[in-house]
C-alpha positions, 0 to 999 in steps of 0.5 A: 506483547504478542500481537495475537487480536487484531480491528482493521477497519476499512473494507474497500481495496485493502482492508480486507487483503490486511486482514487476510495478511494477519489470518496468515500469519496467527492474528486473528483478524475482524473486517470492521466496517460503519453496518455490520453488512458492508463489514460482511462483504469486506470478511467475503474479501479477505477470504478470496484472496485467500482462494486467490493465494492457496489457487495459487498454490502461494498457501497451502489448503490447511493454511486457508483454512487455517487464516480463515477461522480466523477470521471474523467481521462485526461492526460494534467497533467500540466494543472491541476497542478495550480488548484488541492488541492491534488497529490498522485504520484502511479510511480515505485519504481525509486528515481531518477523518482520519486524527478524528478517527484515531483521538477516539481509537486513543481514547478507547484502545488500551494503553499498549495496544498499536495503532496504525494506518494505511495511508498511502502518503498523510503525515502520521505525526499530524493523525497522531497530533490530538493522541495522549499516546502518540510514541504507540501510532505509527504507519504501516502503509501496505501496496494494491492488492495487500493479498498481493504484495509483499511490500508494507512500507513503516513510518514511524513519527515524529514520537513513535517508540523504537518499540512500536515500530520493533513490533510492528516491522516482526509481525510484518515479517511473520505475516510474511511481508517485507517491511521496510523502515521509512525513517521520516515522515515526509509526504508520501513516504518511500515507494510513494516519492518514488514512483511520484517522480516516474508519474509526473515525468510520465504526464510531462512528455505526453503534455510535451509530445516527446510520445503516446500513452501506451508507448510511455506504458511499453516503455515502463513496463517491458524495459527498466520495469522487466528487471526491478523485481530483481534488480534495485535502483541503485544497484544498476547505479552501483553495477554501471559506475557512480561516474557515469549515472552521475553524467547521465543524470546531471544531462537528463534532469536539466530537462525534466518536470521540475514544477512544485506541482501536479504537470497541466495535462492533468488538471485540462483532464479532468476538466474535460470529464477525462478523469480515467478507466471509471470515466472512459478517458485518461490517459489513455482510450478506456473503452478500447481497454478492459480494466478487469483485464489489466488488474488481470494481466497485474495481478497473474503478474505479480504471482509469477513473480511471488512464484517464483520469490522474484519479489523478496529478491530469492529469482 
């Protein structure tokens, strides 16, 4: 099946960027929301993402205009489902909600249409548990911001077919993304499992008084983080040698945070209302930092990596 028409459900941080990526790959993509106004805002966000790519030389002006012409918005999901080749859900991370939604999608979509979730960690097997055709249900997890980040994690559920996996890998490659296959449906998938291991140790370092938040972030950004776009963690282990790698890992592992729950510092901060940038304080004091400037710094760095081909292993 050639994927020509796609619906992208969700107009928050992720859905519009996913729709724009599909449009760049030649797919007609409709941003779907519960209201016409919400869908319109999602479309505008998708168009802004294309503009960012064009302004920074990552796509040609003609690609931007062609992709924009393939984008649409709608609040009439049920009417569009029978003609869709692909549905990508990017809704809140609520298992019951997703199960209800996918059962509904499964009842109205064509049997050969693919139903994908952008969940960042929920089980796609559980999401598909009430579907009559679980073989066509799959996770395609984009990283934020999706119009810039190349990575797409493809997670197969227990009943996902090989054909569904192959179609999704081919599609996202065609859309200019870099798909990786997660062969087992486990919490956190691939990237978030590694990321959460780092996050919980970073929080533990602060909790134990080993270092302050600014220094933890600095070590991550301009230490190992600086080389990660061009030098993978397992490449590093092989380069230094597994005898040394094993010895260091074995020694340090004894002192790492290893409880089967988030560090207590999370709960302490939440109880005090220190819930992050929007609240003015989290691990950092956001009265001294600007969230928009931090996002802009992140995006500019990603754009420069994309320009140099570093994220595709070409740098």
